[in-house]
PDB file of N, CA, C and O in Angstrom:
ATOM      1  N   MET A   1     -27.190  23.651 -10.763  1.00  0.00           N
ATOM      2  CA  MET A   1     -26.316  22.770 -10.860  1.00  0.00           C
ATOM      3  C   MET A   1     -25.816  22.323 -10.106  1.00  0.00           C
ATOM      4  O   MET A   1     -25.323  23.099  -9.287  1.00  0.00           O
ATOM      5  N   LYS A   2     -25.596  20.737  -9.862  1.00  0.00           N
ATOM      6  CA  LYS A   2     -24.850  20.003  -8.529  1.00  0.00           C
ATOM      7  C   LYS A   2     -23.626  19.838  -8.774  1.00  0.00           C
ATOM      8  O   LYS A   2     -23.160  19.462  -9.850  1.00  0.00           O
ATOM      9  N   ASN A   3     -23.047  20.100  -7.821  1.00  0.00           N
ATOM     10  CA  ASN A   3     -21.389  20.143  -7.363  1.00  0.00           C
ATOM     11  C   ASN A   3     -21.114  18.451  -7.376  1.00  0.00           C
ATOM     12  O   ASN A   3     -21.766  17.656  -6.699  1.00  0.00           O
ATOM     13  N   LYS A   4     -20.436  18.230  -7.940  1.00  0.00           N
ATOM     14  CA  LYS A   4     -19.893  16.697  -7.897  1.00  0.00           C
ATOM     15  C   LYS A   4     -18.692  16.983  -6.744  1.00  0.00           C
ATOM     16  O   LYS A   4     -17.869  17.880  -6.928  1.00  0.00           O
ATOM     17  N   SER A   5     -18.674  16.168  -5.586  1.00  0.00           N
ATOM     18  CA  SER A   5     -17.533  16.195  -4.830  1.00  0.00           C
ATOM     19  C   SER A   5     -17.025  15.041  -4.500  1.00  0.00           C
ATOM     20  O   SER A   5     -17.808  14.198  -4.061  1.00  0.00           O
ATOM     21  N   LYS A   6     -15.218  14.616  -4.656  1.00  0.00           N
ATOM     22  CA  LYS A   6     -14.863  13.609  -4.220  1.00  0.00           C
ATOM     23  C   LYS A   6     -14.537  12.923  -3.086  1.00  0.00           C
ATOM     24  O   LYS A   6     -13.774  13.310  -2.200  1.00  0.00           O
ATOM     25  N   GLU A   7     -15.167  11.842  -3.140  1.00  0.00           N
ATOM     26  CA  GLU A   7     -15.133  11.337  -1.258  1.00  0.00           C
ATOM     27  C   GLU A   7     -13.681  10.412  -1.235  1.00  0.00           C
ATOM     28  O   GLU A   7     -13.382   9.430  -1.914  1.00  0.00           O
ATOM     29  N   LEU A   8     -13.007  11.041  -0.310  1.00  0.00           N
ATOM     30  CA  LEU A   8     -11.623  10.809   0.027  1.00  0.00           C
ATOM     31  C   LEU A   8     -11.645   9.427   0.844  1.00  0.00           C
ATOM     32  O   LEU A   8     -12.406   9.357   1.809  1.00  0.00           O
ATOM     33  N   ASP A   9     -10.700   8.121   0.442  1.00  0.00           N
ATOM     34  CA  ASP A   9     -11.173   7.355   1.697  1.00  0.00           C
ATOM     35  C   ASP A   9      -9.087   7.452   2.315  1.00  0.00           C
ATOM     36  O   ASP A   9      -8.020   7.153   1.778  1.00  0.00           O
ATOM     37  N   VAL A  10      -9.449   7.957   3.487  1.00  0.00           N
ATOM     38  CA  VAL A  10      -8.390   8.298   4.740  1.00  0.00           C
ATOM     39  C   VAL A  10      -8.589   7.705   5.575  1.00  0.00           C
ATOM     40  O   VAL A  10      -9.671   7.700   6.164  1.00  0.00           O
ATOM     41  N   ASP A  11      -7.313   6.826   5.965  1.00  0.00           N
ATOM     42  CA  ASP A  11      -7.565   6.376   7.474  1.00  0.00           C
ATOM     43  C   ASP A  11      -6.535   7.154   8.293  1.00  0.00           C
ATOM     44  O   ASP A  11      -5.407   7.446   7.895  1.00  0.00           O
ATOM     45  N   PHE A  12      -7.105   7.481   9.594  1.00  0.00           N
ATOM     46  CA  PHE A  12      -6.811   8.203  10.265  1.00  0.00           C
ATOM     47  C   PHE A  12      -5.916   7.257  11.738  1.00  0.00           C
ATOM     48  O   PHE A  12      -6.554   6.465  12.430  1.00  0.00           O
ATOM     49  N   ILE A  13      -4.617   7.503  11.954  1.00  0.00           N
ATOM     50  CA  ILE A  13      -3.839   7.261  12.273  1.00  0.00           C
ATOM     51  C   ILE A  13      -3.746   8.115  13.912  1.00  0.00           C
ATOM     52  O   ILE A  13      -3.264   9.246  13.832  1.00  0.00           O
ATOM     53  N   GLY A  14      -4.144   7.675  15.271  1.00  0.00           N
ATOM     54  CA  GLY A  14      -3.811   8.483  16.188  1.00  0.00           C
ATOM     55  C   GLY A  14      -4.573   9.520  16.009  1.00  0.00           C
ATOM     56  O   GLY A  14      -5.591   9.399  15.327  1.00  0.00           O
ATOM     57  N   GLY A  15      -4.222  10.756  16.596  1.00  0.00           N
ATOM     58  CA  GLY A  15      -4.769  12.545  16.719  1.00  0.00           C
ATOM     59  C   GLY A  15      -3.761  13.179  16.051  1.00  0.00           C
ATOM     60  O   GLY A  15      -2.700  12.577  15.885  1.00  0.00           O
ATOM     61  N   GLN A  16      -3.897  14.208  15.668  1.00  0.00           N
ATOM     62  CA  GLN A  16      -2.987  15.408  15.305  1.00  0.00           C
ATOM     63  C   GLN A  16      -2.149  15.940  16.535  1.00  0.00           C
ATOM     64  O   GLN A  16      -1.070  16.431  16.203  1.00  0.00           O
ATOM     65  N   ASN A  17      -2.447  15.944  17.985  1.00  0.00           N
ATOM     66  CA  ASN A  17      -1.898  16.335  19.254  1.00  0.00           C
ATOM     67  C   ASN A  17      -0.983  15.563  19.418  1.00  0.00           C
ATOM     68  O   ASN A  17       0.024  15.895  20.043  1.00  0.00           O
ATOM     69  N   LYS A  18      -1.186  14.071  18.758  1.00  0.00           N
ATOM     70  CA  LYS A  18      -0.735  13.021  19.584  1.00  0.00           C
ATOM     71  C   LYS A  18       0.541  12.438  18.361  1.00  0.00           C
ATOM     72  O   LYS A  18       0.062  12.039  17.300  1.00  0.00           O
ATOM     73  N   PRO A  19       1.801  12.397  18.468  1.00  0.00           N
ATOM     74  CA  PRO A  19       2.691  11.561  17.654  1.00  0.00           C
ATOM     75  C   PRO A  19       2.740  10.116  17.281  1.00  0.00           C
ATOM     76  O   PRO A  19       1.980   9.425  17.960  1.00  0.00           O
ATOM     77  N   LEU A  20       3.201   9.694  16.682  1.00  0.00           N
ATOM     78  CA  LEU A  20       2.935   8.332  16.423  1.00  0.00           C
ATOM     79  C   LEU A  20       4.014   7.654  17.812  1.00  0.00           C
ATOM     80  O   LEU A  20       4.908   8.298  18.360  1.00  0.00           O
ATOM     81  N   THR A  21       3.622   6.241  18.136  1.00  0.00           N
ATOM     82  CA  THR A  21       4.844   5.900  19.241  1.00  0.00           C
ATOM     83  C   THR A  21       5.811   5.204  18.159  1.00  0.00           C
ATOM     84  O   THR A  21       5.319   4.740  17.130  1.00  0.00           O
ATOM     85  N   LYS A  22       6.997   5.147  18.371  1.00  0.00           N
ATOM     86  CA  LYS A  22       8.054   4.001  18.515  1.00  0.00           C
ATOM     87  C   LYS A  22       7.438   2.699  17.509  1.00  0.00           C
ATOM     88  O   LYS A  22       7.651   2.456  16.321  1.00  0.00           O
ATOM     89  N   GLU A  23       6.766   2.138  18.319  1.00  0.00           N
ATOM     90  CA  GLU A  23       6.000   0.843  18.022  1.00  0.00           C
ATOM     91  C   GLU A  23       5.212   0.933  16.984  1.00  0.00           C
ATOM     92  O   GLU A  23       5.290   0.159  16.029  1.00  0.00           O
ATOM     93  N   GLU A  24       4.393   1.866  17.070  1.00  0.00           N
ATOM     94  CA  GLU A  24       3.233   2.278  15.788  1.00  0.00           C
ATOM     95  C   GLU A  24       3.974   2.589  14.847  1.00  0.00           C
ATOM     96  O   GLU A  24       3.554   2.099  13.799  1.00  0.00           O
ATOM     97  N   GLN A  25       5.304   3.446  14.665  1.00  0.00           N
ATOM     98  CA  GLN A  25       5.950   3.625  13.517  1.00  0.00           C
ATOM     99  C   GLN A  25       6.816   2.350  12.971  1.00  0.00           C
ATOM    100  O   GLN A  25       7.043   2.175  11.774  1.00  0.00           O
ATOM    101  N   LEU A  26       7.204   1.605  13.869  1.00  0.00           N
ATOM    102  CA  LEU A  26       7.738   0.080  13.358  1.00  0.00           C
ATOM    103  C   LEU A  26       7.098  -0.829  12.823  1.00  0.00           C
ATOM    104  O   LEU A  26       7.570  -1.576  11.966  1.00  0.00           O
ATOM    105  N   SER A  27       5.242  -0.910  13.528  1.00  0.00           N
ATOM    106  CA  SER A  27       4.669  -1.520  12.856  1.00  0.00           C
ATOM    107  C   SER A  27       4.232  -1.451  11.564  1.00  0.00           C
ATOM    108  O   SER A  27       3.950  -2.299  10.716  1.00  0.00           O
ATOM    109  N   ILE A  28       4.238  -0.059  11.604  1.00  0.00           N
ATOM    110  CA  ILE A  28       3.451   0.414  10.165  1.00  0.00           C
ATOM    111  C   ILE A  28       4.915   0.235   9.340  1.00  0.00           C
ATOM    112  O   ILE A  28       4.566  -0.236   8.258  1.00  0.00           O
ATOM    113  N   SER A  29       6.155   0.360   9.327  1.00  0.00           N
ATOM    114  CA  SER A  29       7.240   0.043   8.362  1.00  0.00           C
ATOM    115  C   SER A  29       7.140  -1.204   7.954  1.00  0.00           C
ATOM    116  O   SER A  29       7.154  -1.434   6.745  1.00  0.00           O
ATOM    117  N   VAL A  30       7.010  -2.341   8.982  1.00  0.00           N
ATOM    118  CA  VAL A  30       7.045  -3.929   8.751  1.00  0.00           C
ATOM    119  C   VAL A  30       5.860  -4.064   7.722  1.00  0.00           C
ATOM    120  O   VAL A  30       5.962  -4.947   6.871  1.00  0.00           O
ATOM    121  N   PHE A  31       4.790  -3.292   7.733  1.00  0.00           N
ATOM    122  CA  PHE A  31       3.518  -4.140   7.007  1.00  0.00           C
ATOM    123  C   PHE A  31       4.153  -3.556   5.547  1.00  0.00           C
ATOM    124  O   PHE A  31       4.372  -4.311   4.600  1.00  0.00           O
ATOM    125  N   ILE A  32       4.424  -2.046   5.506  1.00  0.00           N
ATOM    126  CA  ILE A  32       4.365  -1.490   4.171  1.00  0.00           C
ATOM    127  C   ILE A  32       5.464  -2.353   3.441  1.00  0.00           C
ATOM    128  O   ILE A  32       5.314  -2.476   2.225  1.00  0.00           O
ATOM    129  N   LYS A  33       6.753  -3.079   4.135  1.00  0.00           N
ATOM    130  CA  LYS A  33       7.782  -3.581   3.218  1.00  0.00           C
ATOM    131  C   LYS A  33       7.119  -4.632   3.059  1.00  0.00           C
ATOM    132  O   LYS A  33       7.535  -5.068   1.986  1.00  0.00           O
ATOM    133  N   GLN A  34       6.015  -5.624   3.608  1.00  0.00           N
ATOM    134  CA  GLN A  34       5.576  -6.771   3.545  1.00  0.00           C
ATOM    135  C   GLN A  34       4.721  -6.677   2.348  1.00  0.00           C
ATOM    136  O   GLN A  34       4.715  -7.623   1.559  1.00  0.00           O
ATOM    137  N   LEU A  35       3.817  -5.367   2.078  1.00  0.00           N
ATOM    138  CA  LEU A  35       3.232  -5.237   0.983  1.00  0.00           C
ATOM    139  C   LEU A  35       4.326  -5.074  -0.346  1.00  0.00           C
ATOM    140  O   LEU A  35       3.849  -5.397  -1.434  1.00  0.00           O
ATOM    141  N   LYS A  36       5.674  -4.626  -0.336  1.00  0.00           N
ATOM    142  CA  LYS A  36       5.984  -4.336  -1.290  1.00  0.00           C
ATOM    143  C   LYS A  36       6.757  -5.511  -1.935  1.00  0.00           C
ATOM    144  O   LYS A  36       7.071  -5.750  -3.101  1.00  0.00           O
ATOM    145  N   GLU A  37       6.984  -6.269  -0.572  1.00  0.00           N
ATOM    146  CA  GLU A  37       7.447  -7.751  -1.219  1.00  0.00           C
ATOM    147  C   GLU A  37       6.756  -8.620  -2.037  1.00  0.00           C
ATOM    148  O   GLU A  37       7.197  -9.310  -2.956  1.00  0.00           O
ATOM    149  N   LYS A  38       4.967  -8.466  -1.368  1.00  0.00           N
ATOM    150  CA  LYS A  38       4.476  -9.190  -2.092  1.00  0.00           C
ATOM    151  C   LYS A  38       4.016  -9.139  -3.527  1.00  0.00           C
ATOM    152  O   LYS A  38       3.709  -9.994  -4.358  1.00  0.00           O
ATOM    153  N   GLN A  39       4.094  -7.536  -3.511  1.00  0.00           N
ATOM    154  CA  GLN A  39       3.930  -7.172  -4.802  1.00  0.00           C
ATOM    155  C   GLN A  39       5.332  -7.577  -5.880  1.00  0.00           C
ATOM    156  O   GLN A  39       5.248  -7.974  -7.042  1.00  0.00           O
ATOM    157  N   GLY A  40       6.435  -7.366  -5.180  1.00  0.00           N
ATOM    158  CA  GLY A  40       7.345  -7.858  -6.335  1.00  0.00           C
ATOM    159  C   GLY A  40       7.312  -9.263  -6.457  1.00  0.00           C
ATOM    160  O   GLY A  40       7.908  -9.636  -7.467  1.00  0.00           O
ATOM    161  N   LYS A  41       6.821 -10.181  -5.777  1.00  0.00           N
ATOM    162  CA  LYS A  41       6.918 -11.447  -5.774  1.00  0.00           C
ATOM    163  C   LYS A  41       5.652 -11.539  -6.801  1.00  0.00           C
ATOM    164  O   LYS A  41       5.832 -12.667  -7.260  1.00  0.00           O
ATOM    165  N   SER A  42       4.594 -11.083  -7.374  1.00  0.00           N
ATOM    166  CA  SER A  42       3.705 -11.453  -7.784  1.00  0.00           C
ATOM    167  C   SER A  42       3.919 -10.415  -9.160  1.00  0.00           C
ATOM    168  O   SER A  42       3.207 -10.672 -10.131  1.00  0.00           O
ATOM    169  N   ASP A  43       4.648  -9.536  -9.240  1.00  0.00           N
ATOM    170  CA  ASP A  43       5.276  -8.600 -10.682  1.00  0.00           C
ATOM    171  C   ASP A  43       5.972 -10.127 -11.207  1.00  0.00           C
ATOM    172  O   ASP A  43       5.478 -10.900 -12.028  1.00  0.00           O
ATOM    173  N   LYS A  44       7.488 -10.311 -10.330  1.00  0.00           N
ATOM    174  CA  LYS A  44       8.025 -11.338 -11.022  1.00  0.00           C
ATOM    175  C   LYS A  44       7.483 -12.827 -11.836  1.00  0.00           C
ATOM    176  O   LYS A  44       7.973 -13.357 -12.833  1.00  0.00           O
ATOM    177  N   ARG A  45       6.182 -13.300 -10.927  1.00  0.00           N
ATOM    178  CA  ARG A  45       5.229 -13.932 -11.655  1.00  0.00           C
ATOM    179  C   ARG A  45       5.148 -13.685 -12.969  1.00  0.00           C
ATOM    180  O   ARG A  45       5.560 -14.414 -13.871  1.00  0.00           O
ATOM    181  N   LYS A  46       4.566 -12.561 -13.074  1.00  0.00           N
ATOM    182  CA  LYS A  46       3.357 -12.444 -14.263  1.00  0.00           C
ATOM    183  C   LYS A  46       4.664 -12.110 -15.265  1.00  0.00           C
ATOM    184  O   LYS A  46       4.427 -12.622 -16.359  1.00  0.00           O
ATOM    185  N   SER A  47       6.099 -11.353 -15.264  1.00  0.00           N
ATOM    186  CA  SER A  47       6.847 -11.443 -16.065  1.00  0.00           C
ATOM    187  C   SER A  47       7.766 -12.369 -16.665  1.00  0.00           C
ATOM    188  O   SER A  47       8.590 -12.081 -17.532  1.00  0.00           O
ATOM    189  N   LYS A  48       7.502 -13.940 -15.950  1.00  0.00           N
ATOM    190  CA  LYS A  48       7.848 -15.570 -16.005  1.00  0.00           C
ATOM    191  C   LYS A  48       6.800 -15.834 -16.646  1.00  0.00           C
ATOM    192  O   LYS A  48       7.059 -16.532 -17.627  1.00  0.00           O
ATOM    193  N   VAL A  49       5.644 -15.572 -16.529  1.00  0.00           N
ATOM    194  CA  VAL A  49       4.872 -16.214 -17.528  1.00  0.00           C
ATOM    195  C   VAL A  49       4.723 -15.598 -18.700  1.00  0.00           C
ATOM    196  O   VAL A  49       4.548 -16.300 -19.696  1.00  0.00           O
ATOM    197  N   SER A  50       4.758 -14.331 -18.807  1.00  0.00           N
ATOM    198  CA  SER A  50       5.019 -13.498 -20.376  1.00  0.00           C
ATOM    199  C   SER A  50       6.188 -14.043 -20.838  1.00  0.00           C
ATOM    200  O   SER A  50       6.133 -14.465 -21.993  1.00  0.00           O
ATOM    201  N   GLU A  51       7.047 -14.134 -20.360  1.00  0.00           N
ATOM    202  CA  GLU A  51       8.226 -14.720 -21.031  1.00  0.00           C
ATOM    203  C   GLU A  51       8.031 -16.247 -21.957  1.00  0.00           C
ATOM    204  O   GLU A  51       8.497 -16.573 -23.049  1.00  0.00           O
ATOM    205  N   LYS A  52       7.393 -16.774 -21.265  1.00  0.00           N
ATOM    206  CA  LYS A  52       7.086 -18.711 -21.544  1.00  0.00           C
ATOM    207  C   LYS A  52       6.033 -18.327 -22.915  1.00  0.00           C
ATOM    208  O   LYS A  52       6.269 -19.073 -23.866  1.00  0.00           O
ATOM    209  N   GLN A  53       5.224 -17.580 -23.110  1.00  0.00           N
ATOM    210  CA  GLN A  53       4.243 -17.708 -23.947  1.00  0.00           C
ATOM    211  C   GLN A  53       4.954 -17.246 -25.223  1.00  0.00           C
ATOM    212  O   GLN A  53       5.321 -16.071 -25.248  1.00  0.00           O
ATOM    213  N   PRO A  54       5.177 -17.970 -26.207  1.00  0.00           N
ATOM    214  CA  PRO A  54       5.351 -17.217 -27.370  1.00  0.00           C
ATOM    215  C   PRO A  54       4.383 -16.465 -28.337  1.00  0.00           C
ATOM    216  O   PRO A  54       3.230 -16.842 -28.546  1.00  0.00           O
ATOM    217  N   THR A  55       4.808 -15.653 -28.758  1.00  0.00           N
ATOM    218  CA  THR A  55       4.071 -14.654 -29.358  1.00  0.00           C
ATOM    219  C   THR A  55       4.468 -14.885 -30.584  1.00  0.00           C
ATOM    220  O   THR A  55       4.044 -14.194 -31.510  1.00  0.00           O
TER     221      THR A  55
END
């Protein structure tokens, strides 16, 4: 019987022995905020389109 293994999609930033620098932390934080803003804008567009369509 063959075992199924799950392949994980993981990105490593830095090493285990070295913590992130302040610049790296800030750049990651900015990137995540931008993603959330984009997702929020697309959610608003979807809700406006669904409101306009009569059922």
